[in-house]
VOPAGU-2260 file (C-alpha; in pm, 1 decimal, decimal comma):
REM VOPAGU-2260
SITE   aa  ch    i         X         Y         Z
SITE  UNK   A    0   -1050,4     392,1     803,3
SITE  UNK   A    1    -757,2     503,7     662,6
SITE  UNK   A    2    -885,0     713,8     287,9
SITE  UNK   A    3    -605,7     664,9     -14,5
SITE  UNK   A    4    -585,8     844,0    -302,9
SITE  UNK   A    5    -577,5     562,1    -579,0
SITE  UNK   A    6    -445,5     611,6    -873,3
SITE  UNK   A    7    -679,1     412,0   -1215,2
SITE  UNK   A    8    -319,9     272,4   -1288,0
SITE  UNK   A    9    -244,6     143,0    -976,2
SITE  UNK   A   10    -258,5    -205,8    -848,0
SITE  UNK   A   11     -98,4    -134,8    -543,6
SITE  UNK   A   12     -41,8      79,2    -274,1
SITE  UNK   A   13     209,4     196,1     -37,1
SITE  UNK   A   14      49,1     426,7     302,6
SITE  UNK   A   15     320,4     395,0     562,9
SITE  UNK   A   16     122,9     426,9     876,6
SITE  UNK   A   17     396,4     593,9    1084,5
SITE  UNK   A   18     250,1     634,6    1428,3
SITE  UNK   A   19     255,1     226,0    1417,7
SITE  UNK   A   20     615,5     214,9    1183,3
SITE  UNK   A   21     436,3     -16,9     939,1
SITE  UNK   A   22     383,0      -9,7     534,7
SITE  UNK   A   23      62,7    -146,6     449,5
SITE  UNK   A   24      13,6    -262,6     132,3
SITE  UNK   A   25    -259,0    -253,5     -57,4
SITE  UNK   A   26    -382,4    -472,7    -378,2
SITE  UNK   A   27    -575,0    -593,1    -629,0
SITE  UNK   A   28    -841,2    -250,7    -663,1
SITE  UNK   A   29   -1201,0    -313,2    -726,3
SITE  UNK   A   30   -1443,0     -18,2    -794,4
SITE  UNK   A   31   -1719,3     -19,4    -561,7
SITE  UNK   A   32   -2084,9      36,8    -692,1
SITE  UNK   A   33   -2132,0     355,2    -938,7
SITE  UNK   A   34   -2186,8     629,7    -755,1
SITE  UNK   A   35   -2020,8     598,7    -445,9
SITE  UNK   A   36   -1741,9     696,1    -580,0
SITE  UNK   A   37   -1500,6     445,4    -336,1
SITE  UNK   A   38   -1263,5     149,2    -396,8
SITE  UNK   A   39   -1254,6    -149,0    -239,0
SITE  UNK   A   40    -910,4    -367,8    -204,6
SITE  UNK   A   41    -946,5    -736,6    -247,1
SITE  UNK   A   42    -653,2    -798,1       3,1
SITE  UNK   A   43    -404,0    -581,5     226,3
SITE  UNK   A   44     -40,4    -700,5     372,3
SITE  UNK   A   45     106,3    -524,1     699,0
SITE  UNK   A   46     495,6    -484,5     692,5
SITE  UNK   A   47     702,0    -434,6     935,2
SITE  UNK   A   48     968,2    -217,9    1021,5
SITE  UNK   A   49    1214,9    -572,2     955,2
SITE  UNK   A   50    1072,2    -691,9     647,8
SITE  UNK   A   51    1124,8    -483,6     300,7
SITE  UNK   A   52     842,3    -450,8      -1,0
SITE  UNK   A   53     866,2    -475,1    -348,4
SITE  UNK   A   54     769,5    -205,7    -626,3
SITE  UNK   A   55     538,9    -340,1    -823,7
SITE  UNK   A   56     789,7    -141,6   -1121,6
SITE  UNK   A   57    1062,5    -356,4   -1008,8
SITE  UNK   A   58    1017,8    -701,4    -880,0
SITE  UNK   A   59    1461,1    -747,1    -836,2
SITE  UNK   A   60    1382,9    -433,2    -626,9
SITE  UNK   A   61    1337,3    -439,5    -242,8
SITE  UNK   A   62    1258,6    -148,9     -58,2
SITE  UNK   A   63    1357,5    -208,4     352,1
SITE  UNK   A   64    1008,1    -107,8     601,8
SITE  UNK   A   65    1295,4      24,5     831,6
SITE  UNK   A   66    1425,0     291,7     512,8
SITE  UNK   A   67    1051,1     453,6     475,3
SITE  UNK   A   68    1016,2     530,1     909,8
SITE  UNK   A   69    1411,2     631,7     943,9
SITE  UNK   A   70    1420,2    1040,1    1025,3
């Protein structure tokens, strides 16, 4: 299980999974029933180091996953 603190205004959240050298992009957060204090995502996408991702705020900007993983 991956626990992520979600920003209320975010529609996507990126998690770098260092052990597997990948980036997981969680999309479309949905609140779970009251009292659980949790959010679930409708979808997620796992990208490896050969892929690129675009940011939500600048769709014309791509970020190489390998750049996020470089030491």
